[in-house]
C-alpha positions as CSV (number, residue, x, y, z in Angstrom):
1,M,0.0,0.0,0.0
2,N,1.3,3.4,-0.9
3,G,0.2,6.6,0.7
4,I,1.2,9.5,2.9
5,C,2.4,7.1,5.6
6,H,4.1,4.5,3.4
7,G,7.0,3.0,5.3
8,R,6.1,4.4,8.6
9,V,5.3,2.4,11.7
10,V,2.4,3.6,13.9
11,V,1.4,2.3,17.3
12,V,-2.2,2.9,18.3
13,T,-3.4,2.2,21.8
14,G,-7.0,1.2,22.4
15,A,-7.2,0.4,18.7
16,G,-9.7,-2.5,19.0
17,R,-12.8,-0.3,18.8
18,G,-14.2,3.2,18.2
19,L,-11.8,6.0,17.5
20,G,-8.7,3.9,18.0
21,R,-9.9,1.4,15.5
22,A,-10.6,4.3,13.0
23,H,-7.0,5.6,13.6
24,A,-5.5,2.2,13.0
25,L,-7.5,1.6,9.8
26,A,-6.8,5.1,8.5
27,F,-3.0,4.8,9.1
28,A,-3.0,1.4,7.4
29,A,-5.0,2.7,4.4
30,E,-2.2,5.3,4.0
31,G,0.5,2.7,4.0
32,A,1.6,2.6,7.6
33,R,2.5,-0.7,9.3
34,V,0.4,-0.7,12.5
35,V,0.8,-2.1,15.9
36,V,-2.8,-2.5,17.1
37,N,-2.9,-2.4,20.9
38,D,-6.0,-3.4,22.8
39,H,-6.1,-5.0,26.2
40,G,-9.3,-6.8,25.2
41,V,-11.5,-5.4,27.9
42,G,-15.1,-4.2,27.7
43,L,-16.2,-0.6,27.2
44,D,-16.1,-0.1,30.9
45,G,-12.6,-1.6,31.4
46,T,-13.7,-4.9,32.7
47,P,-12.3,-8.1,31.2
48,G,-14.0,-9.0,27.9
49,P,-14.4,-12.3,26.0
50,D,-13.2,-11.1,22.6
51,T,-9.9,-10.0,21.1
52,P,-10.7,-6.7,19.3
53,A,-7.0,-6.1,18.4
54,R,-6.9,-9.4,16.5
55,Q,-10.1,-8.4,14.6
56,V,-8.6,-5.1,13.5
57,V,-5.3,-6.7,12.5
58,D,-7.3,-9.2,10.3
59,E,-9.2,-6.3,8.8
60,I,-6.0,-4.4,7.9
61,R,-4.4,-7.5,6.5
62,A,-7.5,-8.4,4.4
63,A,-7.2,-4.9,2.8
64,G,-3.5,-5.6,1.9
65,G,-1.9,-3.8,4.9
66,E,0.5,-4.8,7.5
67,A,-0.4,-5.0,11.2
68,V,0.4,-6.9,14.4
69,A,-1.7,-7.2,17.5
70,H,-0.5,-6.2,21.0
71,H,-2.6,-7.2,24.0
72,A,-0.6,-5.9,27.0
73,D,-1.9,-3.4,29.5
74,I,-0.3,-0.1,28.5
75,A,-1.0,1.4,32.0
76,T,1.9,-0.7,33.3
77,S,5.5,0.1,32.6
78,D,6.1,-3.4,31.4
79,G,3.1,-3.3,29.1
80,A,4.0,0.1,27.7
81,A,7.6,-1.0,27.1
82,S,6.5,-4.2,25.4
83,L,4.3,-2.1,23.1
84,V,7.4,-0.1,21.9
85,R,9.4,-3.3,21.7
86,T,6.7,-4.9,19.5
87,A,7.0,-2.1,17.0
88,L,10.8,-2.3,17.0
89,D,11.0,-6.1,17.0
90,T,8.4,-6.5,14.3
91,Y,9.1,-3.6,12.0
92,G,12.5,-2.2,13.1
93,R,11.3,1.3,13.9
94,L,8.6,3.5,15.5
95,D,7.5,6.7,13.9
96,T,4.1,7.6,15.5
97,L,2.5,6.9,18.8
98,V,-1.3,7.4,19.0
99,N,-2.4,7.4,22.6
100,N,-6.1,6.6,22.4
101,A,-6.7,3.9,25.0
102,G,-9.5,4.6,27.5
103,F,-12.9,3.6,28.8
104,L,-15.7,5.0,30.9
105,R,-17.1,4.3,34.3
106,D,-20.1,6.6,34.3
107,R,-21.5,7.6,37.7
108,M,-22.7,10.7,39.3
109,L,-20.1,12.1,41.6
110,V,-22.0,11.1,44.8
111,N,-22.2,7.5,43.5
112,L,-18.6,7.3,42.1
113,D,-16.3,5.2,44.2
114,Q,-12.5,5.6,44.3
115,D,-11.9,2.4,42.3
116,D,-13.9,3.7,39.4
117,W,-12.1,7.0,39.6
118,D,-8.7,5.4,39.8
119,A,-9.4,2.9,36.9
120,V,-10.3,5.7,34.5
121,L,-7.4,7.9,35.4
122,R,-5.1,4.9,35.3
123,V,-5.6,4.2,31.6
124,H,-6.3,7.7,30.4
125,L,-3.4,9.4,32.2
126,T,-0.9,6.7,33.3
127,G,-1.3,4.7,30.1
128,H,-0.6,7.8,28.0
129,F,2.4,8.8,30.1
130,L,4.0,5.4,30.1
131,T,3.7,4.8,26.4
132,L,5.0,8.2,25.6
133,R,7.9,7.8,28.1
134,H,9.0,4.6,26.5
135,A,8.6,5.9,22.9
136,A,10.5,9.1,23.8
137,A,13.3,7.1,25.4
138,H,13.7,5.2,22.1
139,W,13.5,8.4,20.0
140,R,16.1,10.1,22.2
141,A,18.5,7.1,21.9
142,E,18.1,7.2,18.1
143,T,18.9,10.9,18.1
144,K,22.0,10.4,20.3
145,A,23.1,7.6,17.9
146,G,22.9,10.0,15.0
147,R,19.6,8.7,13.6
148,P,17.2,11.5,14.5
149,P,13.6,10.2,13.9
150,T,10.8,12.1,12.4
151,A,8.5,11.1,15.2
152,R,4.9,12.1,16.0
153,V,2.6,11.8,19.0
154,V,-1.2,12.1,18.9
155,N,-3.0,12.2,22.3
156,T,-6.7,11.7,22.1
157,S,-8.7,14.2,24.1
158,S,-12.3,15.0,24.5
159,G,-14.6,18.0,24.8
160,A,-15.5,16.5,28.2
161,G,-12.1,17.8,29.3
162,L,-13.0,21.3,28.4
163,L,-16.7,21.4,29.3
164,G,-17.2,18.6,31.8
165,S,-19.8,16.0,31.5
166,V,-22.5,15.1,33.9
167,G,-21.8,11.6,35.3
168,Q,-18.3,11.5,34.0
169,G,-16.2,13.4,36.6
170,N,-13.4,10.9,36.3
171,Y,-13.3,10.9,32.5
172,S,-13.6,14.7,32.3
173,A,-10.7,15.1,34.8
174,A,-8.6,12.7,32.8
175,K,-9.3,14.3,29.5
176,A,-8.6,17.8,30.8
């Protein structure tokens, strides 16, 4: 596939569904080789029975693109490191990181418990921080080795971060 991203390697977190899936498919359609990360949990972050990352990889390959699935939890340092390692081991480079992973635990503030608060912030904030930390460390090492990358980072946000959203105090805080 030729396109604006031909030859580039893109990692997309939360790429099994929704906007992340759309990012992965769009990058692949433009010629990027894509690492499709999805932990395989439901829309609320609880363990799910399916493997959405694998489904997106199959869709990209069926269209003639290149992709590999990654299932680790990017809100852990080991999971985030393995995401970057997967791109490097599979394709030999990393050009773009799309931080999209996230989920909702909708509750009015008076009904929201700390576990639901922490779970949403964990993936939206810690997950984005850790993947960026590991990608940036790789890009820094490449630059120091005389191979400066043309790297890009896309962090998914939401209007909820600017305007708030009733029943989504945790999500709004994370997206702000």
